[in-house]
N, C-alpha and C positions, 0 to 999 in steps of 0.2 A: 430855697430860693433861687441860689446862684444858679443852680442846673436849670430851673426855670427861667430863668429870665434868657440864659443862652437855649435852651430850646424855643425858647418862643420868637426869639431872633433870628433864629437859623429857619425856623416856620417863617416866618414873615418875611424872609431874604427869597424863601425860594418859590413863593406864593408872591411876589410881586414881579421876579426874573420872568416868571410866565405869565402873568394877570394881561399884558398887552402887548408878548411877544409872541414868533412862531404862524406857524398854518392854520389860515384861517379856514382856506378853502381848496384846492387842488384837483382838476379832472385830466383825464389824455380821453383829447377825441379825434386822436389819429386815427381809428376801427372807423369809423364814418365814411371814407372815403370823402371823395369831390363833393360838393356845396353847389349849385347853380346859381350864375349871380344873373339877374338878381336875384339875392336869396339871402337868408338871416338865421342866423344861431345865439340860442340863448340860453345862458346859466343864472339859476335860482339857488342861493342858499342864505343862508339863516347865521348872524353875525352880532358883537357888541357895535356900540356906533366907536367911530373914531378913524385915524390915517392909515392908510394899509397905501401897501405898495403891490401893482397886477405887472402880472407876468407873463405873455402868454407867446407862443409861437405861431404865424399865418403862416399857412401852406399854397403858395401858384401851383397850380396843376394849368401843364403843359404850358399855354400863351394867356396867362391873366396880365393883366397892360399898364403899364405906366399910362402918368398923363401925355398933353399932347403928340399925339401919333396916330390919332384918327378915333380910337375903341377905347378910350379913356375907361377906365374900370376903381371905382372908389368906394374907400372905405370906410364907414363909419363902426366907432366907436363907444355905446351909450351905457350908461350907469347909471343905473334906480331914475331913468326914465332923462338923464341931461345929455347930451353930447357932450364926449368929453376930448374924442380924437379924432381928422378926418386926416384920409388922404388918400393918393396915389403911388404904386410902387409899381416898379417892372419887375416881374415874376416870374421871366420869362416869357412876355407877349413885344419885349419894345416899351419903349418911350422912359422917361426919366421919371425919377422920384422925386415926389413933391404935398408937401406935412402945409394944408391948407388951413387949417386950424386946431392948435394945442397948444391952450392957455394951461396944462397941467404941466407942462415940459414933458414932453412921454420923450422916450432916448428912444430910436426905431433903427436896429440897424437890417436892411434889406440889399438883398443879394440873390439875381437872374443863376440860374444851373444855367444854361446856355435859352438861344430864340427856340421856342416851341416844346423847352424840356422843364418847364417850370422855374419856381425859386421858395425862398425861406425868406421871411424876417421877424427877427423878434422886435419886440417893443416890453417897454418897461414905465410903467405910467403908473404916477402917483392917484387915488384916488379915493372920495371919502366916505365911509361902508356908515350906515343906517342901525340902527338896533332893532333886530329881528330880521326880514325878508330883504334879501337888496339881490338885484338881476343884473347880469352884465348881458351885454346883445351886442352880439358881432354882424356889422352887416355891410353886402355888398348892394353897390348899384352901377348900373353900364348898358351897355348894347346887351339883349340874351343874345351871346352865338352858340348857346348851347356847349354842356358838356363835350362834344364833339372836338371843341375849340379850347374853350379854358374852362376851370373850375377854383375854388378854393376851399379851404377849412381849415381849422385851427386844429392843432395837434393840442402839443402840454398847456396846463392854465394852473398857473399860480398866486391862491394871495396870500399878504403875508400882514401882519396888522404890524406896524410900526409906535416902538414902545413911545408913551409921553414922556418928555425932560421928566417930571416929577418921579415915573419911575426910580430913572437912572439915581435921583436925589437920596428916594428913601433905600433903595437896594443899597448904595453903600451906606445910608447910616446902619443900616442892619449890617453891614459887614461889619463896619469900623466898631459897632458894639459888640459883636462876636470880636474881635481882635482882641479887643480892652478885657475882654471877659477871659481870653484864657492869656493874656499877658500876666495879667493882673493875679491869675493862678498859678502861671509859673514863678511868681515874682517868690509868692506866698511860701512857695515850697522850698526855696534856695535860698529862703530867712530862718 
């Protein structure tokens, strides 16, 4: 009976620790090359409903413009039909980095390589996943300057589920039960 309880506790601990954590979706689009602005790219994947964090790398080619330089290119991130981030970053074309709309408190680190040398922006943003199909759309708008002047792309994408607080409580309870059973067994052997 004790072995059964211990085995059940270990199984529950293992299941709970993996139930809501880990990578839900990942992709590498770097092989696609530049996309013209205006343009968009979408990822669709299945997941369980819950909180997640989306990390991706935005690639600027040649002279992708930031804000306030006369040629502003604006990026939008849309998750399941809802815009969750809008901004403009100097990724080789000049201008300034501006977050226009950021209700989910995204962290964006953008840096131009050089003027007309492109650049990269890394983005980390909390998102809500739906149970079933989810769609993330990356979109750029701005004056159509053509790929000979500028382009953009998405390199790596990673969506990771965020464990719910109750998961941690159950995990600790399972670990506590395993520890109790181990200690109880050790005390019996020394007596």
